[in-house]
LUMGUNU-149866 format. One record per residue (C-alpha): residue number from 1; x, y, z. Coordinates in Angstrom, 2 decimals, decimal comma, always signed. Layout:
N
 seq    east   north      up
 NUM       X       Y       Z
...
END
This chain:
503
 seq    east   north      up
   1 -105,40 -128,69  +64,82
   2 -105,08 -132,08  +66,57
   3 -102,47 -134,36  +65,01
   4 -103,74 -136,71  +62,30
   5 -102,39 -140,24  +62,11
   6 -101,97 -141,94  +58,73
   7 -101,91 -145,70  +58,42
   8 -101,03 -147,53  +55,20
   9 -102,09 -151,16  +55,13
  10 -101,71 -153,73  +52,35
  11 -103,79 -156,90  +52,47
  12 -101,85 -159,86  +51,04
  13 -103,81 -162,98  +50,20
  14 -103,74 -165,79  +47,67
  15 -105,82 -168,98  +47,78
  16 -104,07 -172,33  +47,89
  17 -102,83 -173,02  +44,35
  18  -99,70 -175,14  +44,90
  19  -99,86 -178,19  +42,61
  20 -103,48 -177,33  +41,74
  21 -103,34 -176,26  +38,11
  22 -101,01 -173,89  +36,31
  23 -102,36 -171,42  +33,72
  24 -104,39 -169,20  +33,49
  25 -105,36 -170,05  +37,07
  26 -103,35 -172,11  +39,49
  27  -99,64 -171,69  +40,16
  28  -99,28 -169,01  +37,48
  29 -101,58 -166,89  +39,63
  30  -99,23 -166,81  +42,62
  31  -96,11 -166,58  +40,45
  32  -97,39 -163,44  +38,71
  33  -98,35 -161,82  +42,01
  34  -95,02 -162,83  +43,56
  35  -93,01 -161,35  +40,70
  36  -95,04 -158,20  +40,13
  37  -96,38 -157,34  +43,61
  38  -94,67 -159,20  +46,43
  39  -91,06 -158,73  +45,33
  40  -91,41 -154,94  +44,73
  41  -93,29 -154,47  +48,02
  42  -90,78 -156,61  +49,91
  43  -88,04 -154,47  +48,36
  44  -89,76 -151,41  +49,84
  45  -90,02 -153,14  +53,23
  46  -86,34 -154,03  +53,06
  47  -85,52 -150,39  +52,37
  48  -87,74 -149,25  +55,25
  49  -85,80 -151,54  +57,59
  50  -82,45 -150,17  +56,44
  51  -83,63 -146,54  +56,55
  52  -83,24 -146,23  +52,77
  53  -86,95 -145,46  +52,46
  54  -89,18 -143,31  +54,64
  55  -92,42 -144,11  +56,41
  56  -94,02 -147,11  +58,10
  57  -96,18 -149,81  +56,59
  58  -98,64 -152,44  +57,80
  59  -99,23 -155,70  +55,98
  60 -101,57 -158,63  +56,29
  61 -100,22 -161,98  +55,19
  62 -102,82 -164,72  +55,28
  63 -101,51 -168,05  +56,58
  64 -102,44 -169,81  +53,35
  65 -100,23 -167,35  +51,45
  66  -97,35 -167,21  +53,92
  67  -96,98 -170,99  +53,89
  68  -96,90 -171,00  +50,09
  69  -94,21 -168,30  +50,06
  70  -92,16 -170,52  +52,38
  71  -92,63 -173,61  +50,18
  72  -89,40 -174,78  +48,50
  73  -91,20 -176,17  +45,46
  74  -92,90 -172,82  +44,75
  75  -89,65 -170,96  +45,38
  76  -88,03 -173,04  +42,66
  77  -91,00 -172,41  +40,38
  78  -90,65 -168,64  +40,86
  79  -86,96 -168,69  +39,94
  80  -87,79 -170,58  +36,75
  81  -90,70 -168,23  +36,04
  82  -88,55 -165,10  +36,32
  83  -85,78 -166,62  +34,19
  84  -88,32 -167,57  +31,53
  85  -89,88 -164,08  +31,49
  86  -86,43 -162,53  +31,04
  87  -85,67 -164,97  +28,23
  88  -88,98 -164,25  +26,49
  89  -88,43 -160,50  +26,74
  90  -85,00 -160,93  +25,17
  91  -86,54 -162,86  +22,30
  92  -89,06 -160,07  +21,88
  93  -86,26 -157,51  +21,57
  94  -84,82 -159,46  +18,66
  95  -88,22 -159,96  +17,04
  96  -89,08 -156,27  +17,07
  97  -85,62 -155,15  +15,94
  98  -85,81 -157,53  +12,98
  99  -89,02 -155,77  +11,96
 100  -87,63 -152,29  +12,41
 101  -89,97 -151,62  +15,37
 102  -87,46 -149,76  +17,53
 103  -89,99 -148,35  +20,01
 104  -91,51 -151,77  +20,71
 105  -88,01 -153,25  +21,02
 106  -87,20 -150,62  +23,65
 107  -90,23 -151,60  +25,75
 108  -89,27 -155,26  +25,44
 109  -85,72 -154,40  +26,53
 110  -87,16 -152,60  +29,55
 111  -89,07 -155,77  +30,48
 112  -85,93 -157,88  +29,98
 113  -83,96 -155,68  +32,38
 114  -86,85 -155,64  +34,85
 115  -87,18 -159,43  +35,04
 116  -83,41 -159,94  +35,08
 117  -83,11 -157,55  +38,02
 118  -86,02 -159,18  +39,84
 119  -84,44 -162,61  +39,45
 120  -81,08 -161,37  +40,70
 121  -82,60 -159,70  +43,75
 122  -84,77 -162,73  +44,45
 123  -81,82 -165,11  +44,40
 124  -79,55 -162,80  +46,40
 125  -81,98 -161,49  +49,01
 126  -85,50 -162,89  +49,05
 127  -85,45 -166,57  +48,15
 128  -86,43 -168,55  +51,23
 129  -86,48 -165,33  +53,26
 130  -89,85 -163,75  +52,49
 131  -91,09 -164,10  +56,07
 132  -87,67 -163,27  +57,50
 133  -87,65 -159,93  +55,65
 134  -90,97 -159,08  +57,30
 135  -89,62 -160,05  +60,71
 136  -86,69 -157,71  +60,14
 137  -89,11 -154,92  +59,28
 138  -91,01 -155,50  +62,51
 139  -87,79 -155,58  +64,54
 140  -86,82 -152,23  +62,99
 141  -90,18 -150,70  +63,98
 142  -91,02 -149,96  +60,35
 143  -93,52 -152,72  +59,65
 144  -96,44 -154,41  +61,33
 145  -97,86 -157,72  +60,15
 146 -101,45 -158,60  +61,02
 147 -102,68 -162,15  +61,54
 148 -105,71 -163,59  +59,76
 149 -107,87 -166,70  +59,46
 150 -106,16 -169,85  +58,19
 151 -107,50 -169,94  +54,64
 152 -109,33 -166,60  +54,48
 153 -112,72 -168,13  +55,21
 154 -115,77 -165,87  +55,10
 155 -116,36 -166,18  +58,82
 156 -120,04 -165,19  +59,03
 157 -120,86 -167,94  +56,51
 158 -119,32 -170,72  +58,61
 159 -122,28 -171,89  +60,64
 160 -120,36 -173,94  +63,17
 161 -118,56 -172,02  +65,91
 162 -115,91 -174,76  +66,24
 163 -114,92 -174,27  +62,60
 164 -114,77 -170,51  +62,99
 165 -112,60 -170,99  +66,04
 166 -110,33 -173,40  +64,18
 167 -109,78 -170,88  +61,40
 168 -108,62 -168,31  +63,98
 169 -106,59 -170,75  +66,09
 170 -104,73 -172,17  +63,12
 171 -104,15 -168,68  +61,75
 172 -102,65 -167,53  +65,05
 173 -100,55 -170,70  +65,40
 174  -99,18 -170,21  +61,89
 175  -98,35 -166,56  +62,62
 176  -96,58 -167,31  +65,90
 177  -94,64 -170,19  +64,32
 178  -93,46 -168,04  +61,41
 179  -92,73 -164,79  +63,24
 180  -91,88 -165,95  +66,75
 181  -94,25 -163,44  +68,35
 182  -97,93 -162,87  +69,01
 183  -99,95 -160,62  +66,70
 184 -101,74 -157,50  +67,81
 185 -104,07 -157,07  +64,85
 186 -106,41 -159,55  +63,20
 187 -107,70 -159,19  +59,66
 188 -111,26 -160,46  +59,40
 189 -111,40 -161,95  +55,88
 190 -113,22 -159,62  +53,47
 191 -113,57 -157,22  +56,47
 192 -116,81 -159,13  +57,05
 193 -118,31 -158,64  +60,49
 194 -121,55 -159,24  +62,32
 195 -122,08 -159,01  +66,10
 196 -122,25 -162,81  +66,38
 197 -118,45 -162,81  +65,91
 198 -117,96 -160,88  +69,16
 199 -117,70 -163,93  +71,43
 200 -115,11 -165,50  +69,15
 201 -113,02 -162,33  +69,01
 202 -113,17 -162,03  +72,79
 203 -111,64 -165,50  +73,13
 204 -108,46 -164,31  +71,45
 205 -108,11 -160,89  +73,06
 206 -105,42 -160,78  +74,32
 207 -103,22 -161,05  +72,35
 208 -105,46 -159,45  +69,71
 209 -105,94 -155,74  +70,23
 210 -107,65 -154,50  +67,07
 211 -109,27 -155,43  +63,79
 212 -110,03 -153,62  +60,54
 213 -113,48 -152,90  +59,11
 214 -114,68 -151,18  +55,98
 215 -115,78 -147,53  +56,11
 216 -119,40 -148,63  +55,72
 217 -119,24 -150,04  +59,26
 218 -119,74 -146,50  +60,53
 219 -122,92 -146,26  +58,48
 220 -124,40 -149,58  +59,61
 221 -124,09 -148,84  +63,34
 222 -126,97 -147,22  +65,28
 223 -124,46 -145,06  +67,16
 224 -123,06 -141,94  +65,47
 225 -119,62 -142,84  +64,17
 226 -117,01 -141,66  +61,69
 227 -114,66 -143,92  +59,77
 228 -111,64 -141,86  +60,90
 229 -112,52 -142,40  +64,58
 230 -111,29 -145,66  +66,22
 231 -114,05 -147,20  +68,32
 232 -114,52 -150,16  +70,63
 233 -116,07 -152,96  +68,59
 234 -119,39 -154,18  +69,93
 235 -119,04 -156,19  +73,14
 236 -115,36 -156,96  +72,52
 237 -112,24 -155,32  +73,97
 238 -110,92 -154,84  +70,43
 239 -110,48 -151,48  +68,75
 240 -112,03 -151,21  +65,28
 241 -110,02 -149,24  +62,72
 242 -111,97 -148,37  +59,58
 243 -110,77 -147,95  +56,03
 244 -110,96 -144,39  +54,76
 245 -113,49 -143,78  +52,02
 246 -111,55 -141,04  +50,23
 247 -108,37 -143,15  +50,18
 248 -110,48 -145,98  +48,76
 249 -112,18 -143,92  +46,07
 250 -108,99 -142,23  +44,90
 251 -107,51 -145,65  +44,09
 252 -110,17 -148,35  +43,98
 253 -112,58 -146,99  +41,39
 254 -112,75 -147,02  +37,59
 255 -111,80 -143,32  +37,49
 256 -109,18 -143,62  +40,24
 257 -105,47 -142,89  +40,03
 258 -104,52 -146,29  +38,48
 259 -106,68 -145,41  +35,44
 260 -104,48 -142,48  +34,41
 261 -103,41 -142,67  +30,79
 262  -99,63 -143,01  +31,21
 263  -99,85 -146,24  +33,18
 264  -99,28 -149,66  +31,64
 265 -102,50 -151,20  +30,33
 266 -103,08 -154,58  +31,97
 267 -105,68 -155,99  +29,61
 268 -104,02 -155,61  +26,19
 269 -101,44 -158,26  +25,34
 270  -99,46 -159,14  +22,24
 271 -100,75 -162,65  +21,60
 272  -98,66 -162,98  +18,43
 273  -95,56 -163,09  +20,59
 274  -95,18 -164,01  +24,26
 275  -98,30 -162,19  +25,46
 276  -96,40 -159,14  +26,69
 277  -98,10 -155,85  +27,55
 278  -96,66 -153,07  +25,38
 279  -99,34 -150,44  +25,69
 280 -100,47 -147,74  +28,05
 281 -104,02 -147,08  +29,22
 282 -104,15 -143,91  +27,08
 283 -107,63 -143,21  +28,50
 284 -110,38 -145,34  +29,97
 285 -112,50 -144,50  +26,91
 286 -109,82 -145,56  +24,40
 287 -110,74 -148,80  +22,56
 288 -108,23 -151,57  +23,15
 289 -107,12 -151,52  +19,50
 290 -106,19 -147,83  +19,77
 291 -104,03 -147,98  +22,90
 292 -100,74 -146,08  +22,58
 293  -97,28 -147,45  +23,28
 294  -96,17 -147,65  +26,91
 295  -93,43 -145,30  +28,10
 296  -91,98 -146,54  +31,44
 297  -90,27 -143,21  +32,22
 298  -93,49 -141,25  +31,65
 299  -95,39 -143,73  +33,81
 300  -92,90 -143,28  +36,64
 301  -93,29 -139,49  +36,47
 302  -97,07 -139,96  +36,59
 303  -96,73 -142,14  +39,70
 304  -94,72 -139,45  +41,48
 305  -97,24 -136,74  +40,53
 306 -100,17 -138,90  +41,61
 307  -98,53 -139,65  +44,94
 308  -98,32 -135,90  +45,58
 309 -101,97 -135,39  +44,70
 310 -103,05 -138,35  +46,86
 311 -101,10 -137,04  +49,86
 312 -102,52 -133,54  +49,44
 313 -106,11 -134,79  +49,30
 314 -105,70 -137,03  +52,35
 315 -104,09 -134,22  +54,35
 316 -106,88 -131,86  +53,35
 317 -109,52 -134,32  +54,53
 318 -107,69 -134,85  +57,83
 319 -107,60 -131,11  +58,43
 320 -111,32 -130,90  +57,75
 321 -112,28 -133,40  +60,44
 322 -111,49 -130,94  +63,24
 323 -110,33 -133,78  +65,49
 324 -107,51 -136,28  +65,84
 325 -108,25 -138,36  +62,78
 326 -106,94 -141,79  +61,86
 327 -106,78 -142,04  +58,08
 328 -106,44 -145,70  +57,10
 329 -105,53 -146,27  +53,46
 330 -105,96 -149,97  +52,76
 331 -105,54 -151,88  +49,49
 332 -104,91 -155,38  +48,21
 333 -101,18 -155,89  +47,82
 334 -101,83 -157,57  +44,47
 335 -103,27 -154,31  +43,09
 336  -99,86 -152,69  +43,41
 337  -97,63 -154,13  +40,71
 338  -99,75 -156,91  +39,28
 339 -102,78 -154,92  +38,15
 340 -101,23 -151,46  +38,51
 341  -97,61 -151,93  +37,47
 342  -96,48 -148,58  +38,84
 343  -98,30 -149,03  +42,15
 344  -95,18 -149,89  +44,20
 345  -93,43 -146,75  +42,90
 346  -96,49 -144,70  +43,82
 347  -96,59 -146,20  +47,32
 348  -92,88 -145,61  +47,90
 349  -93,37 -141,92  +47,07
 350  -96,50 -141,67  +49,23
 351  -94,57 -143,13  +52,14
 352  -91,75 -140,62  +51,56
 353  -94,19 -137,71  +51,54
 354  -95,84 -138,76  +54,81
 355  -92,59 -139,94  +56,44
 356  -92,83 -139,87  +60,23
 357  -96,54 -139,06  +60,02
 358  -97,08 -142,72  +59,07
 359  -98,27 -144,72  +62,07
 360  -98,45 -148,45  +62,67
 361 -101,95 -149,66  +63,49
 362 -100,89 -151,21  +66,81
 363  -99,66 -147,81  +68,00
 364 -102,98 -146,27  +66,99
 365 -104,95 -149,06  +68,69
 366 -102,98 -148,77  +71,94
 367 -103,44 -145,01  +72,03
 368 -107,14 -145,33  +71,23
 369 -107,74 -148,02  +73,85
 370 -106,08 -145,83  +76,48
 371 -108,64 -143,12  +75,73
 372 -111,46 -145,66  +76,37
 373 -113,52 -144,88  +73,24
 374 -117,24 -145,50  +73,17
 375 -118,32 -148,79  +71,58
 376 -120,21 -148,99  +68,35
 377 -122,17 -151,95  +67,05
 378 -122,20 -152,34  +63,26
 379 -125,10 -154,49  +62,16
 380 -123,24 -155,97  +59,21
 381 -120,27 -154,80  +57,22
 382 -117,86 -156,05  +54,55
 383 -115,37 -154,74  +52,00
 384 -117,91 -155,05  +49,26
 385 -119,68 -152,90  +46,68
 386 -123,10 -153,89  +48,01
 387 -122,14 -153,28  +51,67
 388 -123,37 -156,78  +52,49
 389 -122,48 -160,43  +52,00
 390 -124,03 -160,88  +48,54
 391 -120,59 -161,30  +46,99
 392 -120,18 -164,60  +48,85
 393 -123,70 -165,73  +49,72
 394 -126,24 -165,72  +46,91
 395 -128,26 -168,01  +44,68
 396 -125,21 -169,01  +42,62
 397 -123,22 -170,06  +45,69
 398 -125,98 -171,54  +47,87
 399 -125,01 -175,09  +46,95
 400 -121,39 -174,46  +47,93
 401 -122,28 -173,30  +51,42
 402 -124,63 -176,24  +51,90
 403 -121,76 -178,61  +51,10
 404 -119,32 -176,68  +53,29
 405 -121,63 -176,90  +56,28
 406 -122,30 -180,61  +55,71
 407 -118,56 -181,33  +55,49
 408 -117,96 -179,36  +58,68
 409 -120,56 -181,39  +60,58
 410 -119,12 -184,67  +59,36
 411 -115,58 -183,66  +60,27
 412 -116,52 -182,38  +63,73
 413 -118,34 -185,59  +64,59
 414 -115,16 -187,54  +63,90
 415 -112,63 -185,10  +65,39
 416 -114,58 -185,11  +68,66
 417 -114,45 -188,89  +68,91
 418 -111,84 -190,79  +70,94
 419 -109,94 -191,99  +67,88
 420 -106,34 -192,81  +68,78
 421 -105,16 -194,90  +65,83
 422 -102,13 -193,00  +64,40
 423 -102,94 -193,74  +60,74
 424 -106,58 -192,78  +61,12
 425 -105,58 -189,55  +62,88
 426 -103,17 -188,81  +60,06
 427 -105,99 -189,27  +57,56
 428 -108,29 -187,14  +59,71
 429 -105,82 -184,25  +59,73
 430 -105,54 -184,44  +55,94
 431 -109,32 -184,25  +55,82
 432 -108,97 -181,15  +58,03
 433 -106,61 -179,57  +55,49
 434 -109,05 -180,21  +52,68
 435 -111,88 -178,78  +54,77
 436 -109,90 -175,62  +55,49
 437 -109,27 -175,14  +51,76
 438 -112,96 -175,77  +50,98
 439 -113,91 -173,09  +53,52
 440 -111,89 -170,38  +51,72
 441 -113,92 -167,35  +50,64
 442 -112,19 -167,30  +47,24
 443 -114,33 -169,96  +45,54
 444 -117,63 -168,19  +46,25
 445 -116,12 -164,82  +45,31
 446 -114,85 -166,11  +41,96
 447 -118,19 -167,73  +41,14
 448 -120,18 -164,61  +42,01
 449 -117,87 -162,31  +40,06
 450 -117,66 -164,81  +37,20
 451 -113,87 -164,62  +37,41
 452 -112,59 -168,08  +36,46
 453 -115,83 -169,46  +37,89
 454 -115,25 -172,83  +36,23
 455 -111,85 -173,16  +37,90
 456 -113,37 -172,19  +41,26
 457 -116,11 -174,82  +41,00
 458 -113,59 -177,43  +39,88
 459 -111,24 -176,65  +42,74
 460 -114,06 -176,71  +45,27
 461 -115,32 -180,07  +44,00
 462 -111,82 -181,58  +43,87
 463 -111,07 -180,67  +47,49
 464 -114,44 -182,04  +48,58
 465 -113,53 -185,30  +46,84
 466 -110,17 -185,35  +48,64
 467 -111,94 -184,60  +51,90
 468 -114,25 -187,57  +51,34
 469 -111,34 -189,87  +50,49
 470 -109,46 -188,86  +53,64
 471 -112,58 -189,15  +55,81
 472 -113,23 -192,69  +54,57
 473 -109,74 -193,66  +55,68
 474 -110,24 -191,91  +59,02
 475 -113,49 -193,85  +59,46
 476 -111,66 -197,13  +58,86
 477 -113,11 -197,86  +55,41
 478 -109,89 -198,89  +53,71
 479 -106,57 -197,23  +54,52
 480 -104,70 -196,34  +51,31
 481 -101,33 -195,03  +52,45
 482 -100,18 -194,33  +48,90
 483 -103,22 -192,12  +48,24
 484 -102,87 -190,46  +51,63
 485  -99,23 -189,60  +50,93
 486 -100,23 -188,17  +47,56
 487 -102,90 -185,97  +49,17
 488 -100,42 -184,80  +51,81
 489  -97,90 -183,81  +49,16
 490 -100,43 -182,05  +46,94
 491 -102,20 -180,16  +49,73
 492  -99,45 -179,71  +52,30
 493 -100,75 -176,74  +54,28
 494 -100,33 -176,43  +58,05
 495  -98,01 -179,33  +58,91
 496  -98,70 -178,90  +62,64
 497 -102,45 -179,54  +62,47
 498 -103,90 -181,13  +65,58
 499 -107,47 -182,17  +66,52
 500 -107,32 -179,74  +69,43
 501 -107,74 -176,83  +67,02
 502 -111,38 -177,87  +66,50
 503 -112,18 -178,50  +70,18
END
């Protein structure tokens, strides 16, 4: 049988939340993901680099997230967050012991130790070094980091080519500034692709060598194609790697591995105390009031068993293809740890089981390109239940896209002028930051899914207002340096912005 190649890719993204609200959405959002997902995954990457863990891993890190992880203010917020969680868990231990609830006290003590350990490791190893740890992983040949668009914009929905190009240019500039190297892979936000992106992708290849699409791309192309077969993408020189459907369904469905009964239940919280999660899933049919107590040791054993089953199923599918298959298992980083507490343990064991059979996507893309694969031309594809763009473009979000496109036109008219006044250019670049945040796919997604839709609409409107304020200054209608400084501090993304990015 030809050798199968297994690629494990985690997509890491968070919208811009710094100084834009706190709880339940806002900074609390990134702090939870940082504590529960990023730190455990970075710990795995650190162990890969030092040979203490087996396998190889690929990771996307959107520029809007990477710059927040590098932000000193948010780093300080995370340290305080972890210390507070450890303190709360300690208080919970005392509360339950005073009531004679020994089993609940034991779970609280487990949380106290967990947060105390996370804080210690963060302060000793990861604080201010999140990007550096990734660079070390790449230097060791154990990690690959893909680039992405600046603020994770839904590219097909940006009607102006200059704004699409700016999202890519700024994303690549951010990557090269942070990592000191050019990327090989590019993550199209939401894996959304249509052939009208081909010209844009060609502009940036090289250095870009490949991109990632959903498994439904193979179904939307007129040419026969399989998701485990790398293909040339449309009229571009890029190789398209496609997510594997089995790897998706084993994890990313209601009946998937994370729904197994021993795992910590995310939804049930003790609101009489500090909102901690003391219960296990029990079963997906179990009413929330009947959930049983969480047992961390049993959950860890379940994660190890499930990793073995996952590996066996993926190997079986690879053997059944009868050809050299590329099996790409791809998940949101935030699933592992934040939503599925035991996810990082599961991944560590999966990586151990596959070991040297884990490949980095750049190696796969280089090998595939050398074989000169036939092109395929997906009509439309996205990482989406409906296999289309309805998650972002629909009746509920139509007004948002109208305002995005209007703001883009206004900004481009000004950025293409011969303005050379330093203060007006400063205001114009702040307007550019606000525009980039407005273009993020997150607001439309949250509105469509009705997940904190009110927060999404409020954030979208607030950044449009800030865009308007900055544009008025750029147009010479009253320079307010105090307001401009406030906007720059609140929304401080991409400090090296330049008008050339939109030209």
